[in-house]
C-alpha positions as CSV (number, residue, x, y, z in Angstrom):
1,M,-92.8,-164.6,-36.5
2,T,-89.2,-165.7,-36.6
3,T,-87.5,-162.9,-38.5
4,I,-84.1,-161.3,-38.2
5,P,-83.0,-157.8,-39.2
6,C,-81.9,-157.0,-42.7
7,F,-79.0,-159.0,-44.2
8,A,-76.7,-156.0,-43.9
9,A,-77.1,-156.0,-40.1
10,V,-76.5,-159.8,-40.0
11,A,-73.4,-159.5,-42.2
12,T,-72.0,-156.6,-40.1
13,A,-72.6,-158.5,-36.9
14,R,-70.9,-161.6,-38.4
15,G,-67.9,-159.6,-39.4
16,E,-67.5,-157.8,-36.1
17,L,-68.4,-160.6,-33.6
18,G,-66.8,-163.9,-32.8
19,K,-68.6,-167.1,-33.9
20,K,-70.1,-167.8,-30.4
21,K,-71.1,-164.2,-29.8
22,F,-72.7,-164.0,-33.3
23,K,-74.8,-167.2,-32.7
24,T,-75.9,-165.7,-29.4
25,T,-76.8,-162.4,-31.0
26,L,-78.8,-164.2,-33.8
27,L,-80.7,-166.3,-31.3
28,F,-81.5,-163.1,-29.3
29,W,-82.8,-161.4,-32.4
30,I,-85.0,-164.4,-33.3
31,C,-86.4,-164.8,-29.7
32,T,-87.1,-161.1,-29.3
33,S,-88.9,-161.1,-32.7
34,Y,-91.0,-164.1,-31.6
35,I,-91.9,-162.6,-28.2
36,A,-92.8,-159.2,-29.6
37,S,-95.0,-160.7,-32.4
38,S,-96.7,-163.0,-29.9
39,I,-97.5,-160.1,-27.6
40,A,-98.8,-158.0,-30.5
41,Y,-101.0,-160.9,-31.7
42,L,-102.5,-161.5,-28.2
43,V,-103.2,-157.9,-27.6
44,L,-104.7,-157.1,-31.0
45,S,-106.7,-160.3,-31.3
46,R,-108.2,-160.3,-27.8
47,W,-108.6,-156.6,-27.3
48,W,-112.2,-157.0,-26.2
49,F,-111.0,-158.7,-23.0
50,A,-109.5,-155.5,-21.7
51,P,-112.7,-153.8,-20.5
52,I,-113.7,-157.0,-18.7
53,F,-110.3,-157.2,-16.9
54,V,-110.5,-153.5,-16.0
55,A,-114.0,-153.9,-14.5
56,L,-112.9,-156.9,-12.5
57,G,-109.9,-155.0,-11.2
58,V,-112.0,-152.1,-10.2
59,C,-114.5,-154.4,-8.4
60,V,-111.6,-156.2,-6.6
61,G,-110.1,-152.8,-5.6
62,F,-113.3,-151.5,-4.2
63,G,-113.9,-154.8,-2.3
64,I,-110.5,-154.6,-0.7
65,Y,-111.0,-151.0,0.2
66,F,-114.3,-151.6,1.9
67,I,-113.1,-154.7,3.7
68,N,-110.1,-152.8,5.1
69,K,-112.3,-149.8,6.0
70,N,-114.8,-152.0,7.9
71,R,-112.0,-153.8,9.7
72,D,-110.4,-150.5,10.8
73,L,-113.8,-149.3,12.1
74,K,-114.3,-152.5,14.0
75,E,-110.8,-152.2,15.6
76,A,-111.6,-148.6,16.6
77,G,-114.9,-149.8,18.2
78,V,-117.1,-147.7,16.0
79,I,-118.9,-150.8,14.5
80,N,-119.7,-153.9,16.4
């Protein structure tokens, strides 16, 4: 999970950047690699959660819609 690009890219970056900028770039590469691989792992290993979250989101959306609709009708005096 903590990988860096090919050695040629690292050698080129080391030759063209200063010491502090090179260390920052290397740290950025490692952190980006770790975050991307963690996201890929979570999405691919827990893919079956997606339909559950979509269904819950739809239910919450409809609930908010109907609550607001009834509140608007009560304010208009249509429903007591």
